[in-house]
N, CA, C and O atoms as CSV, one atom per row, in Angstrom:
chain,resi,resn,atom,element,x,y,z
A,1,MET,N,N,-21.876,1.837,-10.772
A,1,MET,CA,C,-20.803,2.695,-10.323
A,1,MET,C,C,-19.506,2.169,-10.935
A,1,MET,O,O,-19.275,0.960,-10.968
A,2,ASP,N,N,-18.668,3.074,-11.415
A,2,ASP,CA,C,-17.436,2.603,-12.038
A,2,ASP,C,C,-16.398,2.215,-10.986
A,2,ASP,O,O,-16.598,2.430,-9.791
A,3,ASP,N,N,-15.291,1.643,-11.450
A,3,ASP,CA,C,-14.272,1.112,-10.541
A,3,ASP,C,C,-13.686,2.186,-9.629
A,3,ASP,O,O,-13.419,1.917,-8.458
A,4,THR,N,N,-13.484,3.392,-10.143
A,4,THR,CA,C,-12.906,4.464,-9.331
A,4,THR,C,C,-13.824,4.819,-8.176
A,4,THR,O,O,-13.369,4.950,-7.040
A,5,LEU,N,N,-15.108,4.976,-8.454
A,5,LEU,CA,C,-16.050,5.305,-7.383
A,5,LEU,C,C,-16.198,4.161,-6.393
A,5,LEU,O,O,-16.324,4.394,-5.190
A,6,ASN,N,N,-16.184,2.935,-6.883
A,6,ASN,CA,C,-16.231,1.773,-5.979
A,6,ASN,C,C,-15.036,1.775,-5.046
A,6,ASN,O,O,-15.179,1.553,-3.843
A,7,ARG,N,N,-13.857,2.026,-5.599
A,7,ARG,CA,C,-12.639,2.047,-4.781
A,7,ARG,C,C,-12.693,3.175,-3.763
A,7,ARG,O,O,-12.331,2.980,-2.602
A,8,LEU,N,N,-13.145,4.360,-4.188
A,8,LEU,CA,C,-13.238,5.485,-3.258
A,8,LEU,C,C,-14.226,5.190,-2.132
A,8,LEU,O,O,-13.957,5.498,-0.971
A,9,ALA,N,N,-15.358,4.597,-2.471
A,9,ALA,CA,C,-16.350,4.261,-1.458
A,9,ALA,C,C,-15.807,3.207,-0.496
A,9,ALA,O,O,-16.009,3.319,0.713
A,10,LYS,N,N,-15.125,2.188,-1.011
A,10,LYS,CA,C,-14.552,1.152,-0.145
A,10,LYS,C,C,-13.458,1.725,0.746
A,10,LYS,O,O,-13.369,1.375,1.923
A,11,ASP,N,N,-12.613,2.617,0.182
A,11,ASP,CA,C,-11.569,3.252,0.984
A,11,ASP,C,C,-12.172,4.075,2.113
A,11,ASP,O,O,-11.682,4.042,3.242
A,12,LEU,N,N,-13.238,4.814,1.807
A,12,LEU,CA,C,-13.896,5.614,2.826
A,12,LEU,C,C,-14.516,4.729,3.900
A,12,LEU,O,O,-14.390,5.019,5.090
A,13,ALA,N,N,-15.177,3.664,3.496
A,13,ALA,CA,C,-15.783,2.747,4.458
A,13,ALA,C,C,-14.718,2.111,5.348
A,13,ALA,O,O,-14.915,1.981,6.556
A,14,ALA,N,N,-13.608,1.722,4.763
A,14,ALA,CA,C,-12.522,1.122,5.547
A,14,ALA,C,C,-11.938,2.129,6.528
A,14,ALA,O,O,-11.651,1.786,7.675
A,15,ALA,N,N,-11.762,3.372,6.083
A,15,ALA,CA,C,-11.219,4.408,6.965
A,15,ALA,C,C,-12.167,4.690,8.126
A,15,ALA,O,O,-11.731,4.871,9.263
A,16,MET,N,N,-13.465,4.725,7.833
A,16,MET,CA,C,-14.448,4.962,8.895
A,16,MET,C,C,-14.455,3.810,9.886
A,16,MET,O,O,-14.478,4.033,11.096
A,17,ALA,N,N,-14.436,2.589,9.390
A,17,ALA,CA,C,-14.441,1.415,10.264
A,17,ALA,C,C,-13.180,1.370,11.121
A,17,ALA,O,O,-13.244,1.049,12.307
A,18,GLU,N,N,-12.038,1.691,10.522
A,18,GLU,CA,C,-10.780,1.697,11.275
A,18,GLU,C,C,-10.800,2.771,12.349
A,18,GLU,O,O,-10.328,2.551,13.465
A,19,ALA,N,N,-11.347,3.938,12.013
A,19,ALA,CA,C,-11.415,5.018,12.994
A,19,ALA,C,C,-12.283,4.616,14.183
A,19,ALA,O,O,-11.928,4.876,15.333
A,20,VAL,N,N,-13.407,3.990,13.908
A,20,VAL,CA,C,-14.304,3.567,14.985
A,20,VAL,C,C,-13.658,2.444,15.787
A,20,VAL,O,O,-13.669,2.471,17.017
A,21,ALA,N,N,-13.096,1.461,15.095
A,21,ALA,CA,C,-12.528,0.298,15.782
A,21,ALA,C,C,-11.326,0.664,16.638
A,21,ALA,O,O,-11.088,0.032,17.668
A,22,SER,N,N,-10.565,1.673,16.229
A,22,SER,CA,C,-9.349,2.018,16.969
A,22,SER,C,C,-9.574,3.127,18.001
A,22,SER,O,O,-8.637,3.514,18.698
A,23,ASP,N,N,-10.788,3.636,18.107
A,23,ASP,CA,C,-11.073,4.710,19.056
A,23,ASP,C,C,-11.084,4.148,20.483
A,23,ASP,O,O,-11.791,3.180,20.765
A,24,PRO,N,N,-10.310,4.750,21.372
A,24,PRO,CA,C,-10.261,4.242,22.746
A,24,PRO,C,C,-11.611,4.314,23.457
A,24,PRO,O,O,-11.873,3.525,24.365
A,25,ARG,N,N,-12.468,5.251,23.055
A,25,ARG,CA,C,-13.791,5.346,23.673
A,25,ARG,C,C,-14.637,4.120,23.331
A,25,ARG,O,O,-15.416,3.648,24.159
A,26,VAL,N,N,-14.479,3.604,22.103
A,26,VAL,CA,C,-15.203,2.399,21.710
A,26,VAL,C,C,-14.691,1.218,22.523
A,26,VAL,O,O,-15.481,0.414,23.018
A,27,ASP,N,N,-13.371,1.112,22.661
A,27,ASP,CA,C,-12.801,0.042,23.486
A,27,ASP,C,C,-13.293,0.130,24.927
A,27,ASP,O,O,-13.582,-0.895,25.544
A,28,ALA,N,N,-13.391,1.338,25.467
A,28,ALA,CA,C,-13.862,1.508,26.843
A,28,ALA,C,C,-15.317,1.074,26.972
A,28,ALA,O,O,-15.684,0.424,27.952
A,29,CYS,N,N,-16.139,1.421,26.007
A,29,CYS,CA,C,-17.547,0.999,26.034
A,29,CYS,C,C,-17.657,-0.511,25.922
A,29,CYS,O,O,-18.457,-1.134,26.621
A,30,ARG,N,N,-16.854,-1.100,25.042
A,30,ARG,CA,C,-16.865,-2.555,24.886
A,30,ARG,C,C,-16.447,-3.228,26.193
A,30,ARG,O,O,-17.046,-4.224,26.597
A,31,ALA,N,N,-15.425,-2.690,26.851
A,31,ALA,CA,C,-14.962,-3.261,28.109
A,31,ALA,C,C,-16.041,-3.151,29.192
A,31,ALA,O,O,-16.260,-4.096,29.949
A,32,ARG,N,N,-16.714,-1.994,29.264
A,32,ARG,CA,C,-17.774,-1.830,30.262
A,32,ARG,C,C,-18.931,-2.798,30.002
A,32,ARG,O,O,-19.513,-3.344,30.939
A,33,ALA,N,N,-19.257,-3.003,28.737
A,33,ALA,CA,C,-20.333,-3.943,28.397
A,33,ALA,C,C,-19.946,-5.361,28.800
A,33,ALA,O,O,-20.766,-6.098,29.348
A,34,ARG,N,N,-18.695,-5.746,28.531
A,34,ARG,CA,C,-18.244,-7.089,28.909
A,34,ARG,C,C,-18.255,-7.265,30.419
A,34,ARG,O,O,-18.641,-8.321,30.920
A,35,GLU,N,N,-17.827,-6.220,31.156
A,35,GLU,CA,C,-17.843,-6.293,32.621
A,35,GLU,C,C,-19.261,-6.468,33.151
A,35,GLU,O,O,-19.474,-7.099,34.186
A,36,ALA,N,N,-20.223,-5.906,32.436
A,36,ALA,CA,C,-21.624,-6.015,32.843
A,36,ALA,C,C,-22.254,-7.314,32.360
A,36,ALA,O,O,-23.424,-7.577,32.638
A,37,GLY,N,N,-21.475,-8.139,31.627
A,37,GLY,CA,C,-21.969,-9.430,31.163
A,37,GLY,C,C,-22.598,-9.404,29.782
A,37,GLY,O,O,-23.351,-10.312,29.429
A,38,TYR,N,N,-22.305,-8.391,29.003
A,38,TYR,CA,C,-22.871,-8.273,27.660
A,38,TYR,C,C,-21.779,-8.247,26.606
A,38,TYR,O,O,-20.641,-7.863,26.876
A,39,ASP,N,N,-22.145,-8.663,25.395
A,39,ASP,CA,C,-21.285,-8.471,24.239
A,39,ASP,C,C,-21.808,-7.243,23.507
A,39,ASP,O,O,-23.017,-7.058,23.368
A,40,LEU,N,N,-20.903,-6.419,23.049
A,40,LEU,CA,C,-21.276,-5.183,22.367
A,40,LEU,C,C,-21.157,-5.375,20.864
A,40,LEU,O,O,-20.122,-5.820,20.367
A,41,ARG,N,N,-22.210,-5.042,20.150
A,41,ARG,CA,C,-22.194,-5.121,18.693
A,41,ARG,C,C,-22.629,-3.769,18.149
A,41,ARG,O,O,-23.660,-3.229,18.552
A,42,VAL,N,N,-21.847,-3.236,17.245
A,42,VAL,CA,C,-22.154,-1.946,16.636
A,42,VAL,C,C,-22.289,-2.149,15.139
A,42,VAL,O,O,-21.432,-2.763,14.503
A,43,THR,N,N,-23.370,-1.632,14.586
A,43,THR,CA,C,-23.574,-1.666,13.152
A,43,THR,C,C,-23.732,-0.234,12.673
A,43,THR,O,O,-24.606,0.496,13.142
A,44,LEU,N,N,-22.892,0.157,11.748
A,44,LEU,CA,C,-22.958,1.502,11.191
A,44,LEU,C,C,-23.495,1.429,9.778
A,44,LEU,O,O,-23.170,0.511,9.025
A,45,ASP,N,N,-24.307,2.387,9.425
A,45,ASP,CA,C,-24.860,2.456,8.082
A,45,ASP,C,C,-24.574,3.853,7.550
A,45,ASP,O,O,-24.951,4.849,8.168
A,46,ALA,N,N,-23.916,3.921,6.417
A,46,ALA,CA,C,-23.584,5.215,5.829
A,46,ALA,C,C,-24.037,5.241,4.378
A,46,ALA,O,O,-23.898,4.261,3.646
A,47,GLU,N,N,-24.571,6.358,3.989
A,47,GLU,CA,C,-24.941,6.553,2.596
A,47,GLU,C,C,-23.907,7.494,2.000
A,47,GLU,O,O,-23.743,8.627,2.453
A,48,ILE,N,N,-23.216,7.011,0.983
A,48,ILE,CA,C,-22.140,7.785,0.365
A,48,ILE,C,C,-22.570,8.151,-1.042
A,48,ILE,O,O,-22.944,7.280,-1.828
A,49,GLY,N,N,-22.521,9.423,-1.361
A,49,GLY,CA,C,-22.907,9.875,-2.693
A,49,GLY,C,C,-21.777,10.642,-3.352
A,49,GLY,O,O,-21.059,11.395,-2.693
A,50,PHE,N,N,-21.624,10.451,-4.641
A,50,PHE,CA,C,-20.617,11.157,-5.411
A,50,PHE,C,C,-21.322,11.963,-6.486
A,50,PHE,O,O,-22.257,11.478,-7.122
A,51,ALA,N,N,-20.879,13.179,-6.686
A,51,ALA,CA,C,-21.416,14.019,-7.760
A,51,ALA,C,C,-20.258,14.774,-8.388
A,51,ALA,O,O,-19.376,15.274,-7.690
A,52,ALA,N,N,-20.269,14.850,-9.708
A,52,ALA,CA,C,-19.217,15.590,-10.399
A,52,ALA,C,C,-19.346,17.069,-10.035
A,52,ALA,O,O,-20.456,17.588,-9.924
A,53,ARG,N,N,-18.232,17.731,-9.854
A,53,ARG,CA,C,-18.242,19.158,-9.571
A,53,ARG,C,C,-18.738,19.906,-10.792
A,53,ARG,O,O,-18.427,19.537,-11.925
A,54,SER,N,N,-19.504,20.949,-10.564
A,54,SER,CA,C,-20.044,21.698,-11.700
A,54,SER,C,C,-18.916,22.340,-12.496
A,54,SER,O,O,-17.999,22.942,-11.937
A,55,GLY,N,N,-19.006,22.198,-13.799
A,55,GLY,CA,C,-18.002,22.783,-14.688
A,55,GLY,C,C,-16.738,21.960,-14.834
A,55,GLY,O,O,-15.847,22.330,-15.599
A,56,GLN,N,N,-16.643,20.864,-14.124
A,56,GLN,CA,C,-15.452,20.025,-14.208
A,56,GLN,C,C,-15.872,18.595,-14.518
A,56,GLN,O,O,-16.705,18.026,-13.813
A,57,PRO,N,N,-15.304,18.016,-15.561
A,57,PRO,CA,C,-15.617,16.613,-15.833
A,57,PRO,C,C,-14.945,15.718,-14.791
A,57,PRO,O,O,-13.859,16.041,-14.311
A,58,PRO,N,N,-15.574,14.608,-14.439
A,58,PRO,CA,C,-14.929,13.693,-13.497
A,58,PRO,C,C,-13.621,13.168,-14.075
A,58,PRO,O,O,-13.529,12.904,-15.274
A,59,ARG,N,N,-12.637,13.022,-13.244
A,59,ARG,CA,C,-11.359,12.494,-13.719
A,59,ARG,C,C,-10.991,11.286,-12.889
A,59,ARG,O,O,-11.457,11.105,-11.764
A,60,ARG,N,N,-10.158,10.480,-13.467
A,60,ARG,CA,C,-9.689,9.294,-12.763
A,60,ARG,C,C,-8.777,9.732,-11.628
A,60,ARG,O,O,-7.853,10.519,-11.830
A,61,ALA,N,N,-9.040,9.225,-10.451
A,61,ALA,CA,C,-8.199,9.548,-9.307
A,61,ALA,C,C,-6.940,8.696,-9.356
A,61,ALA,O,O,-6.991,7.502,-9.649
A,62,ALA,N,N,-5.821,9.322,-9.069
A,62,ALA,CA,C,-4.567,8.581,-8.991
A,62,ALA,C,C,-4.595,7.743,-7.720
A,62,ALA,O,O,-5.205,8.133,-6.725
A,63,THR,N,N,-3.950,6.620,-7.758
A,63,THR,CA,C,-3.891,5.766,-6.582
A,63,THR,C,C,-3.064,6.469,-5.517
A,63,THR,O,O,-1.886,6.754,-5.735
A,64,PRO,N,N,-3.668,6.754,-4.364
A,64,PRO,CA,C,-2.930,7.467,-3.328
A,64,PRO,C,C,-1.855,6.591,-2.710
A,64,PRO,O,O,-1.999,5.371,-2.634
A,65,ALA,N,N,-0.784,7.220,-2.274
A,65,ALA,CA,C,0.272,6.483,-1.588
A,65,ALA,C,C,-0.270,6.022,-0.242
A,65,ALA,O,O,-0.911,6.794,0.470
A,66,ARG,N,N,-0.020,4.799,0.099
A,66,ARG,CA,C,-0.538,4.262,1.355
A,66,ARG,C,C,0.340,4.706,2.513
A,66,ARG,O,O,1.567,4.639,2.454
A,67,ARG,N,N,-0.326,5.160,3.568
A,67,ARG,CA,C,0.379,5.530,4.789
A,67,ARG,C,C,0.472,4.303,5.676
A,67,ARG,O,O,-0.426,3.462,5.669
A,68,PRO,N,N,1.538,4.195,6.430
A,68,PRO,CA,C,1.576,3.096,7.389
A,68,PRO,C,C,0.429,3.264,8.381
A,68,PRO,O,O,0.165,4.371,8.852
A,69,SER,N,N,-0.232,2.192,8.687
A,69,SER,CA,C,-1.387,2.252,9.563
A,69,SER,C,C,-1.032,1.747,10.948
A,69,SER,O,O,-0.284,0.780,11.095
A,70,HIS,N,N,-1.576,2.410,11.967
A,70,HIS,CA,C,-1.355,1.927,13.326
A,70,HIS,C,C,-2.139,0.646,13.575
A,70,HIS,O,O,-1.930,-0.027,14.584
A,71,ALA,N,N,-3.040,0.309,12.659
A,71,ALA,CA,C,-3.851,-0.898,12.823
A,71,ALA,C,C,-3.111,-2.152,12.358
A,71,ALA,O,O,-3.678,-3.244,12.404
A,72,THR,N,N,-1.859,-2.022,11.910
A,72,THR,CA,C,-1.120,-3.182,11.431
A,72,THR,C,C,-0.493,-3.983,12.569
A,72,THR,O,O,0.042,-5.067,12.336
A,73,ARG,N,N,-0.552,-3.471,13.782
A,73,ARG,CA,C,0.019,-4.224,14.904
A,73,ARG,C,C,-0.839,-5.458,15.186
A,73,ARG,O,O,-2.035,-5.470,14.894
A,74,HIS,N,N,-0.239,-6.462,15.738
A,74,HIS,CA,C,-0.957,-7.717,16.002
A,74,HIS,C,C,-1.820,-7.563,17.251
A,74,HIS,O,O,-1.346,-7.130,18.302
A,75,VAL,N,N,-3.076,-7.920,17.118
A,75,VAL,CA,C,-4.009,-7.854,18.236
A,75,VAL,C,C,-4.784,-9.166,18.255
A,75,VAL,O,O,-5.284,-9.613,17.223
A,76,ALA,N,N,-4.881,-9.775,19.419
A,76,ALA,CA,C,-5.669,-11.001,19.548
A,76,ALA,C,C,-7.146,-10.632,19.444
A,76,ALA,O,O,-7.618,-9.711,20.111
A,77,MET,N,N,-7.877,-11.374,18.587
A,77,MET,CA,C,-9.286,-11.076,18.390
A,77,MET,C,C,-10.146,-12.225,18.883
A,77,MET,O,O,-9.784,-13.395,18.762
A,78,THR,N,N,-11.286,-11.867,19.438
A,78,THR,CA,C,-12.258,-12.862,19.856
A,78,THR,C,C,-13.233,-13.106,18.706
A,78,THR,O,O,-13.212,-12.391,17.705
A,79,ASP,N,N,-14.076,-14.106,18.853
A,79,ASP,CA,C,-15.114,-14.348,17.847
A,79,ASP,C,C,-16.043,-13.148,17.732
A,79,ASP,O,O,-16.493,-12.812,16.637
A,80,ASN,N,N,-16.330,-12.505,18.850
A,80,ASN,CA,C,-17.181,-11.317,18.816
A,80,ASN,C,C,-16.517,-10.182,18.034
A,80,ASN,O,O,-17.185,-9.459,17.294
A,81,ASP,N,N,-15.201,-10.029,18.202
A,81,ASP,CA,C,-14.477,-9.018,17.436
A,81,ASP,C,C,-14.578,-9.298,15.942
A,81,ASP,O,O,-14.779,-8.382,15.146
A,82,ARG,N,N,-14.439,-10.568,15.565
A,82,ARG,CA,C,-14.539,-10.935,14.145
A,82,ARG,C,C,-15.936,-10.653,13.598
A,82,ARG,O,O,-16.080,-10.159,12.479
A,83,ARG,N,N,-16.974,-10.968,14.393
A,83,ARG,CA,C,-18.346,-10.678,13.955
A,83,ARG,C,C,-18.548,-9.174,13.795
A,83,ARG,O,O,-19.196,-8.730,12.847
A,84,PHE,N,N,-17.996,-8.394,14.718
A,84,PHE,CA,C,-18.102,-6.940,14.634
A,84,PHE,C,C,-17.438,-6.422,13.366
A,84,PHE,O,O,-18.028,-5.623,12.638
A,85,LEU,N,N,-16.220,-6.869,13.097
A,85,LEU,CA,C,-15.520,-6.438,11.891
A,85,LEU,C,C,-16.252,-6.888,10.635
A,85,LEU,O,O,-16.317,-6.147,9.655
A,86,LYS,N,N,-16.802,-8.096,10.658
A,86,LYS,CA,C,-17.561,-8.587,9.511
A,86,LYS,C,C,-18.792,-7.718,9.271
A,86,LYS,O,O,-19.158,-7.465,8.124
A,87,SER,N,N,-19.434,-7.259,10.350
A,87,SER,CA,C,-20.607,-6.396,10.183
A,87,SER,C,C,-20.224,-5.066,9.545
A,87,SER,O,O,-21.058,-4.409,8.922
A,88,LEU,N,N,-18.956,-4.668,9.702
A,88,LEU,CA,C,-18.453,-3.453,9.056
A,88,LEU,C,C,-17.850,-3.741,7.685
A,88,LEU,O,O,-17.282,-2.860,7.040
A,89,ARG,N,N,-17.986,-4.998,7.253
A,89,ARG,CA,C,-17.447,-5.463,5.972
A,89,ARG,C,C,-15.923,-5.328,5.914
A,89,ARG,O,O,-15.348,-4.911,4.909
A,90,ILE,N,N,-15.298,-5.698,7.031
A,90,ILE,CA,C,-13.837,-5.730,7.117
A,90,ILE,C,C,-13.427,-7.191,7.225
A,90,ILE,O,O,-13.850,-7.894,8.143
A,91,ALA,N,N,-12.604,-7.645,6.286
A,91,ALA,CA,C,-12.163,-9.034,6.303
A,91,ALA,C,C,-11.062,-9.211,7.342
A,91,ALA,O,O,-10.179,-8.365,7.485
A,92,THR,N,N,-11.131,-10.328,8.065
A,92,THR,CA,C,-10.072,-10.685,9.004
A,92,THR,C,C,-9.352,-11.896,8.439
A,92,THR,O,O,-9.801,-12.475,7.449
A,93,ASP,N,N,-8.251,-12.285,9.047
A,93,ASP,CA,C,-7.511,-13.463,8.570
A,93,ASP,C,C,-8.403,-14.685,8.583
A,93,ASP,O,O,-8.306,-15.532,7.695
A,94,ALA,N,N,-9.283,-14.791,9.591
A,94,ALA,CA,C,-10.132,-15.969,9.717
A,94,ALA,C,C,-11.372,-15.884,8.837
A,94,ALA,O,O,-11.992,-16.908,8.550
A,95,ALA,N,N,-11.741,-14.690,8.408
A,95,ALA,CA,C,-12.960,-14.531,7.599
A,95,ALA,C,C,-12.644,-13.667,6.394
A,95,ALA,O,O,-12.821,-12.450,6.434
A,96,THR,N,N,-12.175,-14.293,5.318
A,96,THR,CA,C,-11.805,-13.537,4.129
A,96,THR,C,C,-12.853,-13.624,3.036
A,96,THR,O,O,-12.654,-13.097,1.941
A,97,GLU,N,N,-13.978,-14.291,3.323
A,97,GLU,CA,C,-15.006,-14.389,2.311
A,97,GLU,C,C,-15.701,-13.051,2.101
A,97,GLU,O,O,-15.708,-12.197,2.988
A,98,GLU,N,N,-16.278,-12.881,0.936
A,98,GLU,CA,C,-16.982,-11.650,0.583
A,98,GLU,C,C,-18.306,-11.588,1.338
A,98,GLU,O,O,-19.024,-12.585,1.420
A,99,VAL,N,N,-18.626,-10.431,1.883
A,99,VAL,CA,C,-19.877,-10.254,2.636
A,99,VAL,C,C,-20.977,-9.855,1.701
A,99,VAL,O,O,-22.112,-9.656,2.133
């Protein structure tokens, strides 16, 4: 896969992980699991496919302007949170190694 498709796939994966991680319903489920004495771990698996549109050659995508993210606020994370993010292939400050 070329660099453009790799970047698009990584951007999509990051957006999906951020959407799941920031969803209040996920936080509520995690809180209920902790109250019941369990740690909650979610693993998502997505198959992403790219195909050139018929009649149009693939073109290089311009780098999109980055929007400010609501996920930039500081949040205290537990070890379980870091493991969860790592399972989604999201690097944290404490775990910047490649998965």
